[in-house]
C-alpha positions in Angstrom: -0.1 0.0 0.0 3.1 2.3 0.7 4.4 1.7 -2.4 1.1 2.4 -4.4 1.0 5.7 -2.2 4.4 6.7 -3.1 3.7 6.0 -7.0 1.0 8.4 -7.0 2.8 11.0 -5.1 5.6 11.0 -7.7 3.1 10.7 -10.4 1.5 13.9 -8.9 4.9 15.4 -8.9 5.3 14.8 -12.4 2.1 16.0 -13.7 2.7 19.3 -11.8 6.0 19.9 -13.6 4.6 18.7 -16.7 2.5 21.8 -16.9 5.1 24.4 -15.1 6.1 27.5 -16.4 9.8 28.5 -16.4 10.5 31.6 -15.0 13.6 33.7 -14.7 14.2 36.3 -12.7 16.0 39.4 -13.3 18.5 38.4 -10.7 19.3 35.3 -13.3 17.7 32.3 -11.3 15.5 30.0 -12.8 12.5 28.6 -11.8 9.9 25.9 -12.9 6.5 26.8 -11.1 2.9 26.6 -11.8 0.8 29.8 -12.0 -1.8 29.8 -9.9 -2.8 33.0 -9.7 -1.9 36.3 -11.4 -2.3 40.2 -10.4 -1.2 43.2 -12.4 1.8 43.5 -10.4 2.5 40.2 -9.2 2.1 36.4 -9.7 1.4 33.7 -6.9 3.2 30.1 -8.1 3.1 26.6 -6.5 6.4 24.7 -6.7 6.8 21.3 -5.4 3.7 22.1 -3.4 4.9 25.2 -2.2 3.1 28.4 -2.9 5.2 31.7 -3.6 4.4 34.9 -4.5 6.7 37.1 -7.0 6.3 40.9 -8.2 6.6 41.3 -12.1 9.2 43.8 -11.5 11.3 41.0 -10.2 10.8 39.1 -13.1 12.7 38.7 -16.2 10.4 36.2 -18.7 8.0 33.6 -18.2 8.3 30.7 -21.1 10.7 33.3 -23.1 7.7 36.2 -22.9 9.0 39.4 -21.3 7.2 40.1 -17.8 5.2 43.1 -17.7 3.6 45.1 -14.8 0.5 47.1 -14.7 -2.0 47.3 -17.8 -0.3 46.8 -20.9 -1.5 46.5 -24.5 -0.6 43.5 -26.3 0.6 45.3 -29.1 2.9 46.5 -27.0 3.8 43.5 -25.3 4.5 42.0 -28.9 6.5 45.2 -29.8 8.8 44.8 -27.0 9.0 41.0 -27.5 10.0 41.6 -31.2 13.0 44.4 -29.8 14.1 41.7 -27.7 14.5 39.2 -30.6 15.9 41.6 -32.8 18.6 42.4 -30.3 19.5 38.9 -30.0 19.6 38.5 -33.6 21.9 41.2 -34.1 24.1 40.3 -31.3 24.4 36.7 -32.9 25.2 38.0 -36.4 27.8 40.6 -34.6 29.3 37.4 -33.2 29.6 35.6 -36.8 31.1 38.9 -38.5 33.7 38.8 -35.5 34.7 34.9 -36.0 35.0 35.8 -39.9 37.4 39.0 -39.3 39.3 36.7 -37.2 39.9 34.2 -39.7 40.8 36.4 -42.1 43.9 37.5 -41.1 45.1 33.7 -40.6 43.9 33.0 -44.2 46.1 36.1 -45.3 49.0 35.0 -43.3 49.0 31.4 -44.7 49.0 32.7 -48.2 51.5 35.0 -47.7 53.5 32.4 -46.1 52.9 30.3 -49.1 53.8 32.7 -51.6 57.2 33.3 -49.3 58.1 29.7 -49.9 57.2 29.6 -53.4 59.2 32.8 -54.3 62.5 31.3 -52.1 61.9 28.0 -53.8 62.1 29.7 -56.9 65.3 31.9 -56.2 66.9 28.6 -55.4 66.3 27.1 -58.7 67.7 30.2 -60.0 70.9 29.7 -58.3 71.2 26.3 -58.7 70.9 26.7 -62.8 73.2 29.9 -62.7 76.0 27.9 -60.4 75.3 24.7 -61.4 75.0 24.7 -65.3 75.3 28.2 -66.8 78.7 29.6 -65.2 80.6 26.2 -65.4 79.4 25.7 -69.1 80.7 29.6 -69.7 84.0 29.0 -68.0 84.4 25.9 -70.0 84.1 27.6 -73.2 86.4 30.2 -72.5 88.8 27.6 -71.6 88.2 25.9 -74.7 89.1 29.1 -76.4 92.2 29.8 -75.1 93.7 26.3 -75.6 92.0 26.2 -79.1 90.2 23.5 -78.7 86.7 23.2 -81.1 84.1 23.1 -81.1 83.7 25.4 -78.0 79.6 25.1 -78.2 80.0 21.6 -76.9 80.6 23.3 -73.2 76.7 23.8 -73.6 75.9 20.0 -74.1 75.6 17.4 -71.3 77.9 14.4 -72.2 79.3 16.1 -75.0 81.0 18.9 -72.4 82.7 15.8 -71.2 84.1 14.9 -74.6 85.5 18.9 -74.7 87.1 18.3 -71.5 89.0 15.2 -72.6 89.8 17.2 -75.7 91.4 20.1 -74.0 93.2 17.6 -71.2 94.3 15.9 -74.4 93.2 12.5 -72.9 91.8 9.8 -75.2 87.8 9.6 -74.8 87.9 5.8 -74.1 88.7 7.2 -70.6 84.8 8.3 -70.2 84.1 4.7 -70.4 85.5 4.4 -66.5 82.5 6.9 -65.7 80.2 3.6 -66.4 82.2 2.3 -63.2 79.9 5.3 -61.2 77.2 3.6 -61.3 78.5 1.0 -58.6 77.1 2.2 -55.3 79.4 3.9 -52.8 82.4 3.2 -55.0 81.1 5.1 -58.1 81.6 8.3 -55.8 85.4 7.7 -55.2 85.6 6.9 -59.1 84.0 10.4 -60.1 86.1 12.2 -57.6 89.4 10.6 -59.0 88.6 10.7 -62.3 87.3 14.6 -62.0 90.4 15.4 -60.4 92.5 13.7 -63.1 90.6 15.6 -65.7 90.9 19.0 -64.4 94.5 18.3 -63.2 95.4 17.9 -67.2 93.3 20.9 -68.0 95.0 23.1 -65.6 98.2 22.0 -67.2 96.7 22.7 -70.7 96.1 26.3 -69.2 99.7 26.2 -68.5 98.7 26.6 -64.6 99.9 24.5 -61.7 98.0 20.8 -61.8 96.8 21.0 -58.1 94.7 24.1 -59.0 92.8 21.9 -61.6 92.2 19.4 -58.7 90.5 21.8 -56.7 87.8 22.3 -59.3 86.1 18.9 -57.5 85.7 20.8 -54.3 82.3 22.1 -53.6 81.9 25.8 -54.0 85.7 26.3 -54.3 85.2 24.0 -57.8 83.5 27.5 -59.2 86.2 30.3 -58.2 88.7 27.4 -60.1 86.4 27.3 -63.1 86.5 31.4 -63.2 90.4 31.4 -62.6 91.4 28.7 -65.5 88.5 30.5 -67.7 89.6 34.3 -67.2 93.0 34.6 -65.9 95.6 34.7 -68.6 
């Protein structure tokens, strides 16, 4: 019997809460209660079996509607509610605009960073082309002219420049077959260095310069100065 009574009491409270209104006070406090009586300046509510009275001046909204005291027309009440809704909409749109403005500099920063990387990459490629191909080709062509070896235009042709180097160094073209050994891992690097040092040693002698100067041509960066020295010096 006690269990039945307990179930009935719980059901009663559930039904009561089902028809309860949401009252938000101006202090920020939220109350779930059923309005049992309402005056022009106050309302009386029932919450969990306890009756309380609140003045409308203390209440912000009742079920999302503005609470007003005293006699007021429905048109005025509707106008006030629309004003509140419009203010909320303006606030929401302002928040969206602020978020969008915060994203724009970030996207611009990423774009600037990407463009800077592309520019740096382009400059690097240009430098590699100039100092890895154009400058050595010019130097080899000048060396060929000063040693009276033709055709000098072979200096600009990949593989062809190797034949021109052999011609300047007075080395048999069969020596180029040694380069096939460069395909061997690890050993190939040593063979390239030895062959390169040997060829440039002979080229330096052909220019009537010390042979050891020509050997320095295989040293990275230093080799560029050696090319220039052998090409443009008297």
